[in-house]
C-alpha positions, 0 to 999 in steps of 0.5 A: 449652630449658628444662623448664618449661611454657607456663604455668609460665613465665607464672606465674613471669614474674608471681611477685612475691617478697614472701613469707618463704622457705619452708624447712620441708618440708610434712610435717616443718611439719605434725608440729611443729604437733602441738606447740601451744608450737611458735611457730616451727613456727606461725609458719612454717605461718603465713608459708607458707600464711597469704596462700593462705587470706586471699587465698581468703577475700578472692575469696571476698568476704569483706572484708579484716577478714572474711578476716583472721578467716577466717585466724585461725579456721582456724589455730584449726581447724587446732590442734584437728585437730593432736593426732590428725592422721595424714596419709594420701594415700591419703585425701586431699591436704594441699590438699584438706584444708586447702581443706575447713578454709578454705571452712567458716570462709568458710561461716561468715562468709557465714552471719553476713553474711546474718543482719547483712543480715536485721537491716538495714531497709532493706538496703543496696544497697551491700553487698558480695555474698559468694560462695557458698562451696560454689560450684565457683568457689571450688574453681577459685580455690583451685586456681589459688592453690595452683599460685602457691603451689606455685611460691613453694615451688619457686623458693625451694628451687631458689635454695637449691639452686644458685648466685647465679650460676646463677640470675642465668643462668637469671633472665635467660635464661627469665624476662627473655628476654634473648638469650644473647649479652647475658648472656654480655657482661653476666656475662662467661661463655660460651654453654655456662654459660648453657646449662647453667644454663637446663638445671640450674634448669629441671630443678630446678624441674620436679623442686621442683613435682612434690614440691610437688604431690604431697602 
């Protein structure tokens, strides 16, 4: 048995490890961003949230070039709010705060696209449609992207807390769904060690996911 839900397990199996490790907690990272000269802190913020922002812009109907502009403009907006920024969970989540900034930047590009369309005579039929940035669908997209983002954070943190052998046993047993006897033969371990690895890593993942979603 493991401590993850079925949707979390499905997401874990689909997950691709193609983004940098996330070694800073969210709040401590935000604290570093108050110093605009902290290049390492800003690079970590970009590594952590850049893909999330870019993906939302793409799924909102923007082109890769426009999505890159949204990413850069979102970073500028975040930097502008940092001097007076004080995180207060009671006033709203970080997730919602970042979404609102990103959504406004996408909306800016939607309006820009609309103005450009009106200048074209005739209007090209193959011009891609841009999603309404105020629509519920964009919020739903952000929520789904955020879940995957939290899962990635949780996995990276757990991998730093357990031994490579424990993670390998968990990955084989839970993610790849290999039979326990095959894992024992492959790694030269007994069933009890595989069971303990599944339980410990699964519990830590559940804890990290809870922490990631609370802020």
